[in-house]
C-alpha positions in Angstrom: 109.2 77.1 86.1 112.3 77.0 83.8 115.5 75.2 84.7 117.3 78.6 84.8 114.7 79.8 87.4 115.3 76.8 89.6 119.1 77.6 89.5 118.7 81.2 90.7 118.0 82.0 94.3 114.5 83.2 94.9 113.6 86.8 95.0 112.2 87.7 98.4 109.3 90.1 98.2 108.0 92.1 101.3 104.9 93.9 100.7 102.2 95.4 102.9 100.2 98.5 103.7 101.9 101.7 104.3 103.5 102.1 107.8 103.5 98.3 108.3 107.3 98.1 108.6 108.4 96.9 105.2 111.5 99.0 104.9 112.9 98.0 108.2 112.4 94.2 107.6 113.7 94.5 104.1 116.8 96.2 105.3 117.3 93.5 108.1 116.8 90.8 105.6 119.1 92.2 103.0 121.9 92.7 105.5 121.4 89.1 106.7 121.6 87.5 103.3 123.8 90.1 101.6 121.1 91.3 99.2 120.4 94.5 97.2 117.0 96.0 97.7 114.6 96.9 94.8 112.1 99.6 96.0 108.7 99.0 94.7 107.5 102.3 95.9 106.2 104.7 93.2 107.4 107.9 95.1 110.9 106.9 96.4 112.2 107.0 92.8 111.9 110.7 92.7 114.8 112.8 93.9 112.6 115.7 95.2 110.3 113.6 97.4 112.0 112.7 100.6 110.1 113.1 104.0 106.6 112.4 102.5 107.8 109.4 100.6 109.4 107.9 103.8 112.5 107.4 101.9 115.5 105.5 103.4 118.1 107.8 105.0 121.3 108.5 103.4 123.1 106.2 105.9 120.8 103.4 104.9 121.3 104.0 101.3 125.1 103.9 101.8 124.9 100.7 103.9 122.7 98.6 101.4 122.4 99.1 97.7 118.9 100.4 96.8 117.4 100.4 93.2 114.7 102.9 92.2 115.5 105.4 94.8 116.4 109.0 93.8 116.7 108.0 90.0 114.2 110.5 88.4 112.9 113.8 88.8 109.1 114.5 89.2 109.0 116.0 85.7 110.1 112.5 84.3 107.2 110.1 83.7 107.8 106.7 85.1 104.9 104.1 85.0 104.3 100.7 86.5 105.1 99.2 83.3 108.5 101.0 83.1 109.2 99.7 86.6 108.3 96.0 85.8 110.6 96.0 82.8 113.4 97.7 84.5 113.2 95.7 87.7 113.4 92.4 85.9 116.5 93.7 84.1 118.0 94.7 87.5 117.2 91.4 89.1 118.9 89.5 86.3 121.9 91.8 86.4 122.2 91.0 90.2 121.8 87.3 89.7 124.6 87.3 87.0 126.7 89.0 89.7 125.7 86.1 92.0 123.9 88.5 94.3 120.6 88.3 96.1 117.4 90.4 95.7 114.9 91.8 98.2 111.9 93.6 96.7 110.1 95.9 99.3 107.3 98.2 98.8 103.5 98.9 98.7 102.8 100.3 95.2 100.2 98.0 94.1 100.7 98.2 90.3 104.4 98.1 90.6 104.2 94.8 92.5 101.5 93.3 90.2 103.5 94.2 87.2 106.8 92.4 88.3 105.0 89.4 89.9 102.2 88.7 87.4 102.9 90.9 84.4 100.3 93.0 82.7 97.3 92.0 80.6 97.2 93.2 77.0 95.0 96.2 77.6 93.6 98.2 74.7 95.3 101.4 73.7 93.6 104.6 74.6 90.7 105.7 72.4 90.7 109.5 72.1 87.1 109.8 71.2 85.8 107.7 74.2 88.2 109.3 76.6 87.1 112.8 75.5 83.5 111.8 76.1 84.4 110.3 79.6 86.3 113.5 80.5 83.0 115.6 79.5 81.1 113.3 81.7 83.6 113.7 84.6 83.4 117.5 84.3 79.5 117.4 84.2 78.6 114.8 86.7 81.8 114.5 88.9 83.9 111.7 90.1 81.3 110.1 92.4 78.9 109.2 89.6 81.7 107.8 87.3 83.1 105.9 90.3 79.7 104.3 91.0 79.4 103.2 87.3 82.8 101.5 87.7 81.7 100.0 91.0 78.7 98.3 89.5 80.6 96.8 86.5 84.0 96.1 88.3 83.8 96.2 92.0 87.2 94.6 92.5 89.0 97.3 90.4 86.8 100.1 92.1 87.8 98.9 95.5 91.6 99.6 94.7 91.0 103.1 93.4 90.9 106.6 95.0 87.4 107.7 94.3 88.6 111.4 94.3 91.3 110.8 91.5 90.3 110.7 88.0 93.1 109.2 86.0 92.8 105.6 86.7 89.0 106.0 86.9 88.9 107.2 83.4 91.2 104.5 82.1 89.2 101.8 83.8 85.9 103.0 82.2 87.6 103.5 78.8 89.0 99.9 78.9 85.5 98.5 79.7 83.9 100.5 76.8 86.6 99.4 74.3 86.9 95.7 75.2 83.6 94.9 76.7 85.3 93.5 79.7 86.4 94.7 83.0 90.0 95.5 84.0 89.6 92.6 86.6 88.6 90.3 83.8 91.4 91.2 81.5 94.0 91.2 84.2 93.1 87.7 85.1 93.9 86.7 81.6 97.2 88.7 81.9 100.7 87.7 80.7 102.7 85.6 83.3 105.5 87.4 85.0 109.0 86.6 84.0 109.2 82.8 84.1 113.0 82.9 84.8 112.5 84.5 88.2 111.2 82.8 91.3 109.4 84.9 93.9 108.5 84.3 97.5 106.0 86.9 98.6 105.5 87.8 102.2 102.9 90.4 103.3 103.0 92.1 106.8 99.7 92.1 108.7 98.6 93.7 111.9 95.3 94.6 113.4 93.7 97.5 111.6 93.5 99.6 114.8 97.2 99.3 115.4 98.0 100.0 111.7 96.0 103.1 111.8 97.6 104.2 115.0 101.1 103.8 113.4 99.8 105.8 110.4 98.9 108.6 112.6 102.2 108.4 114.5 104.3 108.4 111.3 102.4 111.3 110.0 103.2 113.3 113.1 106.8 112.3 112.8 106.9 113.4 109.3 105.4 116.8 110.1 107.9 117.2 113.0 110.8 116.2 110.4 109.8 119.0 108.2 107.1 117.8 105.7 105.5 121.1 105.5 108.7 122.9 104.5 109.5 120.2 101.7 105.9 120.5 100.4 106.2 124.2 100.2 109.4 124.1 98.3 107.8 121.7 95.9 104.7 123.9 95.7 106.6 127.0 94.6 109.1 125.2 92.4 106.6 123.1 90.5 103.5 125.3 90.6 103.1 125.4 86.9 103.5 121.7 86.6 100.8 121.2 89.3 98.5 123.5 87.4 99.1 122.2 83.9 99.8 118.5 84.5 99.0 117.5 87.8 101.9 115.0 88.0 100.9 111.9 89.9 104.0 112.1 92.3 102.9 115.6 93.3 99.2 114.6 93.7 99.9 111.9 96.3 99.0 111.7 99.9 101.0 113.9 102.2 101.8 116.5 99.5 98.4 117.4 98.0 96.7 118.1 101.2 99.5 120.6 102.1 99.3 122.1 98.4 95.5 122.7 99.2 96.6 124.5 102.5 99.1 126.7 100.5 96.2 127.4 98.0 94.2 128.7 101.1 91.5 126.0 100.4 91.8 124.6 103.9 93.6 125.4 107.2 96.8 123.7 108.5 95.1 121.6 111.2 92.6 120.2 108.5 95.6 119.5 106.1 97.2 117.4 108.7 94.0 115.5 109.6 93.3 114.8 105.8 96.9 113.3 105.5 96.0 110.9 108.3 92.6 110.2 106.9 93.8 109.7 103.3 96.7 107.5 104.3 94.4 105.3 106.2 92.2 105.0 103.2 95.2 104.3 101.0 96.3 101.4 103.3 92.7 99.9 103.1 92.8 100.0 99.4 96.4 98.4 99.3 95.2 95.4 101.5 92.1 95.0 99.2 94.4 95.0 96.2 96.9 92.5 97.6 94.2 90.1 98.8 92.3 90.2 95.6 95.0 90.3 92.9 98.2 88.7 94.4 99.3 85.5 96.1 100.6 86.6 99.4 102.1 84.6 102.5 100.8 86.9 105.3 102.9 87.1 108.4 102.5 89.2 111.5 104.4 92.5 111.1 107.2 92.9 113.7 106.3 95.5 116.4 109.8 95.7 118.0 113.4 94.8 117.5 113.0 91.4 118.8 110.1 90.6 116.4 112.2 92.1 113.6 115.0 89.8 114.3 112.7 86.7 114.6 111.0 87.4 111.4 114.2 88.2 109.6 115.6 84.6 110.5 112.1 83.2 109.4 112.4 84.7 106.1 116.0 83.8 105.7 115.2 80.2 106.5 112.2 80.2 104.2 113.8 81.4 101.1 
C-alpha cells in the first residue's frame, strides 16, 4: 500500500446478491459518515431503466449524491472497463474534496474491475469469433456452454447459459491464449494501489433471499414494470432486433419483451422474471466467493438490524 493510500480514508464497498438490501444499507452508511455513493450496478446508469433496475428514488438521489445513476442512455455503450476507470477517477475527486465514498452494487464485473483490475486479455480475433458464432448457430448455447464448463468451470458458473456474448468471448480467449479466463484473471493487474477498500458482503439464508426476490418482483410489477417495459419495447424495437443491447436483454425486461412478442403469456413472463432473478443471485454469490475477497456479514432484515450494521460498518472503516 502506498503512503498516499494510507492517508486517504478507506472506501467502503457493500456488495451482495440482488434483493439483499445493499442500497438501503449504503444509504444509511453514507448518511452516517457524510459519504457519496458510487453505484456498481450496470443498469442504474441508464436513464430509461427505472423500476426494473431498482433505481433509487428521486428523493434519495436528492438526499445523497449518487454516481453512475441516470448518466447514459441505453444506446450508449458502457462497459465494466469504462466503469472501473471512471469510478477510480470519481473516487480520487471525492477524496480531493475531503469526502468519503461508499460503493454499492452487485454487478460482478464492475466490482472486480475496480477492486482487482482486469487482466491483459487478448483482443478479439475475427476469424475465431466468426467460427464460434457459426458453431453457436449450429449447436446452440448449451453445447458451447458445456465446452466452457469442462475447461473453465469457475468462469462458466458466473455466466448465464442462455446468453451468448460472454460465452463466446470466454471461448475465444481460451483459443487465442491457451489459458482459461480464470487463469488469466488470477494473473490480472492489481487495482488502483492509491485506494484502500474495505469490502462487506450481505449474506442471508438462500430461502429467505429467494422469498425477497419473489416479493420484490411482485412489488416491481405493482409499481408499473410492465408499462415501463412496454414503452422501452416500442421505443427501442429496432435496437432490440439489430443489436440486442445488454441493458435491454437483462432480467425483468427480456421476459416481458418475449410476452409482447407473443412468445409467452403474462403469467409465464412474471414467473420467469422470478426464476431468472434467483438464478442471477446464485451466479453473483458464486462469483463473489470465487473471485473477490469479501467480509461477509448477515444482511439486516429490519430497521433495527440496519441501524446496528450501519454502526458496525462505521466503526470498522
